[in-house]
N, C-alpha and C positions, 0 to 999 in steps of 0.2 A: 504494500499500500504506499501511496505517497502522501507525505506530510503536506497540508495546506494550512496556510495561517487562517484564523477565523475571519478576517476581513475579506479574504478572497474565496471562500467557500461558496457563498451565494453566487457570485459572477460565474464561477467554474461550473457550478451546477447547472445554471441556465444555459451555458454554452454547450455542455454535453447534452442536454435535453434537446436543444436546437440541432445539434449534430445528428442525433438519433431520428428526429422528425425529417430532417433533410435525406437521411438514408432510407426511411420509410418512403418518402415521396419519389425518389429515384427508383425503388424496387417497384412501385406502382407504375411508373412511366415505362419501365423495362417490360412489365407484363402486358401492358396495353400495346406496346410496339411490336412484341412478340406475336400477339394475337392478330393485329393488323397485317404483319408481314405473312404470316401464315394464310390469312384469308386471301390476300392478294396472290400468294403462290398458287393457291387452289383455283383461283379465278383464271390466271394466265396461263398455267400448265394443264388446267383441266384434271389436276389432281396427281398427275404423274410425278413420282418421285418424292411425293410430299405426304407425310403422314394424313391419313384421311381424317383422323380424330383430332381436332385442334384443342391444344392444352397450352396452359401458360407455365408448365413445369419447365425448369431448366433442363436443357439437354446437355448431357455429358459425353464428350468426345473421348473415345478411348484411342490412345496412340497405339499405333501398329509397331510391333517390335523392329528394330532396325535390321536390315538384311544382312549387314556385315557384322552385326554383334556376335560375339563368340558365344557358342551355345555351351551350356553346362553338360558334361558327360558324366552320367550316372555310373558308367562302368568303371570309372577310375576310382571310385570309393572302395576302400577295403573294409570288409566286415570286421567287426571288433574281435580280436583274438581272445580265445578262451584259455584260461590258465588253471 
C-alpha cells in the first residue's frame, strides 16, 4: 500500500474514481464498435467468414507456434533409475 497524506487522500480518491469511470466508458464504446463492425461485416460479406452470432465478447487470438521453433523431444528423457 502507498502512504498518502491526509490532505491528498480526497483528491486522489476522486481521480481514481474518474479513471475507473473513463475505463468503463471506453469498454462500452469498444463493445458498441465491435457490434457495429460485426453487423457491417455481415451486411457486406453476406456472412461469409464472419461468425453468424453477433456477440460483444472479446475475441482471443491464439498465436500459432513458430515453424522454426525447436520441438521438445520426449524420447530424450531418461526414466528415473531404480536403486
